[in-house]
C-alpha positions in Angstrom: -0.1 0.0 0.0 2.9 2.4 0.9 4.6 1.8 -2.4 1.3 2.4 -4.4 0.8 5.8 -2.5 4.4 6.7 -3.3 3.9 6.0 -6.9 0.5 8.1 -6.8 2.3 10.9 -5.2 5.1 11.0 -7.8 2.4 10.8 -10.5 0.6 13.6 -9.0 3.6 15.7 -8.8 4.4 15.3 -12.5 0.7 16.2 -13.3 0.7 19.3 -11.4 3.7 20.4 -13.3 1.9 19.6 -16.5 -1.3 21.5 -15.7 0.5 24.5 -14.2 2.2 24.9 -17.7 -1.0 24.8 -19.6 -2.4 28.0 -21.2 -6.2 27.9 -22.0 -7.0 30.3 -25.0 -10.0 32.6 -24.4 -11.5 35.4 -26.5 -11.2 39.2 -25.9 -14.2 41.5 -25.3 -15.0 45.1 -25.7 -14.0 47.6 -23.1 -16.4 50.0 -21.2 -16.5 53.6 -22.6 -14.2 56.0 -21.0 -15.8 59.1 -19.2 -16.9 62.1 -21.5 -14.6 65.1 -22.1 -16.1 67.8 -24.0 -18.6 65.6 -25.6 -16.4 62.8 -26.9 -15.2 59.6 -25.7 -12.6 56.9 -26.3 -13.1 53.1 -25.9 -10.5 50.1 -26.0 -11.7 47.6 -28.4 -9.1 44.8 -27.7 -7.7 42.9 -24.7 -5.1 39.9 -24.5 -6.9 36.6 -25.1 -5.6 35.5 -21.6 -7.2 38.4 -19.8 -10.9 37.8 -20.9 -12.1 37.6 -17.4 -9.9 40.6 -16.1 -12.0 43.7 -16.0 -8.8 46.0 -16.0 -7.8 44.6 -19.4 -11.3 45.9 -20.8 -10.7 49.4 -19.6 -6.8 49.7 -19.9 -4.0 48.2 -21.7 -2.5 45.7 -19.3 0.0 43.2 -20.5 3.2 41.4 -19.9 5.6 41.1 -22.9 9.1 39.8 -23.6 11.7 42.1 -25.1 11.3 42.3 -28.9 7.4 41.9 -28.9 5.1 44.0 -31.1 1.4 44.3 -30.2 -1.7 46.2 -31.7 -4.6 47.5 -29.9 -7.8 49.1 -31.5 -9.5 52.0 -30.0 -12.9 53.7 -31.0 -13.2 57.5 -30.8 -16.6 58.8 -30.7 -18.1 62.3 -31.1 -21.1 62.7 -28.9 -21.4 66.4 -29.3 -23.6 68.5 -31.4 -20.5 70.0 -33.1 -17.9 68.8 -35.7 -14.7 67.8 -33.7 -11.1 67.4 -34.7 -9.7 64.9 -32.2 -5.9 64.4 -31.8 -4.6 61.0 -30.7 -1.2 60.6 -29.1 0.7 58.8 -26.2 1.6 60.7 -23.1 3.8 59.9 -20.1 2.4 58.6 -16.7 3.9 57.9 -13.4 2.7 56.1 -10.0 3.3 57.9 -6.9 1.8 57.7 -3.3 -1.2 55.6 -4.3 -1.9 57.7 -7.4 -1.7 57.4 -11.3 -0.3 60.8 -12.3 -0.6 62.1 -15.9 2.1 64.0 -17.6 1.5 67.6 -18.9 0.5 68.0 -22.5 2.6 65.6 -24.6 5.1 64.7 -21.8 7.1 61.6 -23.2 9.0 58.8 -21.2 10.5 55.5 -22.3 6.9 53.7 -23.0 5.7 56.6 -25.1 8.6 56.2 -27.3 7.5 52.6 -28.0 3.9 53.8 -29.0 2.6 54.8 -32.3 -0.8 55.5 -33.9 -2.0 54.9 -37.4 -4.0 58.3 -37.1 -2.8 61.2 -35.2 -6.1 62.9 -35.7 -9.6 62.4 -36.8 -12.5 64.6 -38.0 -15.6 63.6 -36.7 -19.2 64.8 -37.5 -21.8 64.9 -34.8 -22.4 61.3 -33.7 -19.5 60.1 -35.8 -16.9 57.6 -34.7 -13.5 56.4 -35.9 -11.2 53.5 -35.3 -7.5 53.9 -34.3 -4.8 51.4 -34.2 -2.2 51.6 -31.5 1.0 49.7 -31.9 3.5 49.0 -29.2 7.0 47.8 -30.3 9.1 46.7 -27.4 12.8 47.0 -28.1 14.9 43.8 -28.1 17.2 45.2 -25.5 14.3 46.6 -23.2 15.2 46.2 -19.5 12.9 44.3 -17.1 10.1 46.2 -15.2 6.7 47.9 -15.4 6.0 51.2 -17.4 3.1 53.5 -17.5 1.6 55.7 -20.2 -1.8 57.1 -21.5 -3.2 57.0 -25.1 -4.9 60.5 -25.2 -7.9 61.8 -27.4 -7.8 65.6 -27.3 -9.9 68.4 -28.5 -8.7 72.0 -28.6 -11.4 74.8 -28.1 -11.4 78.5 -27.7 -14.2 79.3 -25.2 -13.7 82.9 -25.8 -12.7 84.0 -29.4 -11.3 87.4 -28.2 -8.9 85.7 -25.6 -5.7 84.1 -26.4 -6.5 81.0 -24.3 -7.3 77.5 -25.6 -9.2 75.1 -23.6 -8.1 71.4 -23.9 -10.3 68.5 -23.1 -8.9 65.1 -23.3 -9.7 61.5 -22.2 -7.4 58.6 -22.3 -6.8 54.8 -22.1 -4.1 54.0 -19.5 -1.3 51.5 -20.4 0.2 49.3 -17.7 3.0 47.4 -19.6 5.3 44.9 -17.8 8.5 43.8 -19.6 10.5 40.7 -19.0 11.5 37.1 -19.9 9.3 34.2 -18.9 5.9 34.3 -17.0 4.2 37.6 -15.8 5.0 38.7 -12.1 2.4 37.7 -9.5 -0.4 40.0 -8.6 -1.6 40.2 -4.9 -2.1 42.6 -2.1 -2.9 42.4 1.7 -5.6 44.2 3.8 -4.3 46.0 6.9 -6.0 48.0 9.7 -9.2 50.0 9.4 -9.4 53.4 10.9 -12.9 54.9 11.5 -13.6 58.7 11.8 -16.2 61.3 11.7 -15.7 64.7 10.2 -16.9 67.9 11.9 -20.2 67.6 10.1 -20.7 64.1 11.6 -20.4 62.1 8.4 -18.5 58.9 9.2 -16.0 57.2 7.2 -13.2 54.6 7.3 -9.7 54.4 5.8 -8.5 50.8 5.1 -4.7 50.1 4.7 -3.8 48.1 1.6 -0.3 46.8 0.6 0.5 45.8 -2.9 2.4 42.6 -2.2 2.9 41.6 -5.9 4.8 42.6 -8.9 2.1 44.4 -10.9 0.3 47.8 -10.4 -3.1 47.5 -8.9 -6.1 49.6 -9.3 -8.1 49.3 -6.1 -12.0 48.9 -6.1 -14.4 47.3 -3.7 -17.0 47.9 -1.1 -17.5 47.7 2.6 -20.6 46.4 4.5 -21.6 46.7 8.1 -23.7 44.3 10.1 -24.4 43.5 13.9 -24.8 47.1 14.7 -27.1 48.6 17.4 -30.4 46.7 17.5 -29.0 44.5 14.7 -28.7 47.0 12.1 -27.1 46.6 8.8 -25.8 49.0 6.3 -24.2 48.7 2.8 -22.5 47.6 0.9 -20.8 51.1 0.2 -18.3 51.4 -2.8 -14.8 52.6 -1.9 -13.6 55.9 -3.3 -11.9 55.3 -6.9 -8.5 56.6 -7.7 -6.1 54.4 -5.7 -3.5 52.9 -7.7 -0.5 51.1 -6.1 2.8 50.5 -7.5 4.5 47.1 -7.0 5.3 46.8 -3.4 3.8 50.1 -2.3 1.6 50.7 0.7 -1.4 52.8 0.8 -5.1 53.1 1.6 -8.8 53.1 0.3 -11.6 55.1 1.9 -15.3 54.7 2.2 -17.8 57.2 3.3 -21.1 56.4 5.0 -24.5 58.2 5.7 -24.4 60.9 8.3 -27.2 59.1 10.3 -25.2 56.1 10.8 -24.6 55.4 14.6 -21.5 54.8 16.3 -21.9 51.0 16.9 -20.0 48.9 17.6 -20.3 47.2 14.1 -18.9 44.2 12.6 -17.1 45.3 9.3 -16.5 43.4 6.1 -14.1 44.9 3.6 -14.2 43.4 0.0 -11.3 44.6 -2.1 -10.3 43.6 -5.6 -7.9 44.7 -8.5 -8.7 42.9 -11.7 -9.1 39.2 -10.8 -7.2 39.5 -7.5 -9.9 39.6 -4.6 -9.6 39.7 -0.9 -12.1 39.7 2.0 -11.4 40.8 5.6 -13.8 41.2 8.6 -13.4 42.9 12.0 -15.0 45.1 14.6 -15.2 49.0 14.6 -16.8 51.7 16.3 -17.2 55.2 15.1 -16.1 58.3 17.2 -18.0 61.4 17.8 -18.0 64.2 15.1 -14.5 65.8 14.4 -12.6 62.7 16.0 -10.8 59.7 14.8 -11.5 56.5 16.3 -9.4 53.7 17.3 -7.9 51.5 14.7 -9.3 47.9 14.1 -7.3 44.9 13.1 -9.4 42.9 10.4 -8.8 39.2 9.6 -8.5 38.3 5.9 -10.1 35.2 4.5 -8.1 33.1 2.1 -7.7 34.6 -1.3 -6.1 33.2 -4.5 -4.1 35.6 -6.6 -5.0 35.2 -10.3 -1.8 34.1 -11.5 -1.9 31.0 -9.4 -5.7 30.1 -9.8 -5.1 27.7 -12.7 -2.4 25.8 -10.9 -4.4 25.6 -7.8 -7.4 24.0 -9.7 -5.0 21.6 -11.3 -3.7 20.6 -7.8 -7.3 20.0 -6.4 -8.0 17.8 -9.4 -4.9 15.7 -9.0 -5.6 15.3 -5.4 -9.2 14.1 -6.0 -8.1 11.8 -9.0 -5.4 10.3 -6.6 -7.6 9.7 -3.8 -10.2 8.0 -6.1 -7.4 5.6 -7.4 -6.3 4.9 -3.8 -9.7 4.0 -2.9 -10.3 1.7 -6.0 -7.0 -0.1 -5.4 -8.0 -0.6 -1.8 -11.3 -2.1 -2.7 -9.9 -4.5 -5.3 -7.2 -5.6 -2.6 -10.0 -6.3 0.0 -12.1 -8.3 -2.6 -9.0 -10.4 -3.5 -8.2 -11.2 0.2 -11.9 -12.1 0.9 -11.7 -14.7 -1.9 
């Protein structure tokens, strides 16, 4: 029996390695439309086939590429204003700092923008018109490893006052998060830390939730917070976290949530659900809100087990191997028992 289990263990280990190396093809979908800017919008039409289930890849260019790779992405520019518009298309520099995605002024350039080209630098659109633009990213063969950031801008110049020498610029854009390096993509993950409750001087309660990017890719944090087991068994939420927190690899930060002013101090059970793309984590704890104009005591929350998206496929493979292995052991034991009884 021991020798049989040993053979099964060795077979299971080999099967895990094979399953972990499999890549399953999926289809790309259309991205959601970006916020309006002066009556026009821009939409990402393509996403990598291996990111079909990643919502970030439908809003931004998110990819991992080896040096020397060339990729194309299509974008749709739409004129939703009653006027004819001339829309300029160009890449612009971006950086991550202190939990925020910062856009460069004007046509500021960086290394990534030097790799980006567009097949149409401007499009003239009638009211209700639209045009497709192809964006090509050419990664040099000698590009160093690491993640880089940029924005593909759609920009319109207008003169609000014909007598003034001032132009108004409206622009909307598609973010680009491009990781360069040989082999597989760096792991994406984060941890949830302490929760700090507070009330402002007007009495509105809020919480700040510590988040730490523990992986090798940038994260755009979204999610919600729910409250339960409050006074008289009250429940509240879920309430969405404020958008805008983007964490660089290894960077700590926080997300915030505001609640209705009428919410009592508690105590409450708090459930924090945060995600970035396919990486999701949940944590729970106890909090009490302070009086107006004060900050409460920080609360430690306990995280449930979460699976980073880069390891999900391998984890499923391990589970499958374990189930198959146990089934084989059980069948072997039944056969051996039947033989002995004869």
